[in-house]
C-alpha positions in Angstrom: 0.0 0.0 0.0 2.8 2.4 1.0 4.8 1.5 -2.1 1.8 2.0 -4.4 1.3 5.5 -2.9 5.0 6.3 -3.4 4.8 5.3 -7.0 1.6 7.3 -7.5 3.2 10.4 -5.9 6.4 10.0 -8.0 4.3 9.7 -11.1 2.3 12.8 -10.2 5.6 14.7 -9.6 7.0 13.4 -12.9 3.9 14.4 -14.8 4.1 17.9 -13.3 7.8 18.2 -14.4 7.0 17.0 -17.9 4.1 19.4 -18.1 6.3 22.3 -17.0 9.0 21.3 -19.5 6.5 21.1 -22.4 5.0 24.5 -21.4 8.4 26.2 -21.8 9.4 24.4 -25.0 9.6 26.3 -28.3 7.2 25.3 -31.1 10.0 23.8 -33.0 11.1 21.7 -30.0 7.6 20.7 -29.3 7.1 19.6 -32.9 10.4 17.5 -32.7 9.2 15.9 -29.5 5.9 15.0 -31.1 7.6 13.4 -34.1 9.9 11.5 -31.7 6.9 10.2 -29.8 5.1 9.1 -32.9 8.3 7.3 -34.1 8.8 5.7 -30.7 5.2 4.4 -30.7 5.5 3.1 -34.3 8.7 1.1 -33.4 7.1 -0.2 -30.2 4.1 -1.4 -32.1 6.4 -3.1 -34.7 8.4 -4.8 -31.9 5.2 -6.1 -30.3 3.9 -7.5 -33.6 7.3 -9.1 -34.2 7.3 -10.7 -30.7 3.7 -12.0 -31.3 4.7 -13.5 -34.7 7.8 -15.1 -33.2 5.7 -16.5 -30.3 3.2 -18.0 -32.7 5.9 -19.6 -34.8 7.5 -21.0 -31.6 4.2 -22.5 -30.5 3.7 -24.0 -34.0 7.1 -25.7 -33.7 6.4 -26.9 -30.2 3.2 -28.5 -31.4 5.2 -30.7 -33.7 7.5 -32.0 -30.9 7.1 -35.7 -30.1 8.6 -37.3 -27.1 10.9 -40.3 -27.8 10.3 -43.4 -25.7 12.8 -44.2 -23.0 15.8 -46.2 -24.3 17.4 -49.1 -22.6 21.1 -48.4 -23.5 22.4 -51.5 -21.8 20.1 -53.7 -23.7 20.9 -52.0 -27.0 24.7 -52.4 -26.3 24.2 -56.0 -25.5 22.2 -56.6 -28.7 24.8 -54.7 -30.8 27.7 -56.8 -29.3 25.8 -60.0 -30.0 25.2 -59.1 -33.6 28.8 -58.0 -34.1 30.4 -61.0 -32.5 28.0 -63.5 -34.0 28.7 -62.0 -37.5 32.5 -62.1 -36.8 32.3 -65.8 -35.9 30.3 -66.7 -39.1 32.9 -65.1 -41.4 
């Protein structure tokens, strides 16, 4: 509760500072700030769209994942050795 109030007070102070800065800016500086904000919002929107597209692609890939059954490596090794040595004796 106290932390939320501190954040709210800090935001109120920040808003007042920004408002005072904007009030004292020249028209040219205000126009530049406005263009900057538009460009920033455009890039943020593109970034969000790119993240969403990548997340969807990742989810598509994850939907294709299949889990392999557990392997018995000792049994496979034993079978491989039997095949190898039995074939060696036959030659």
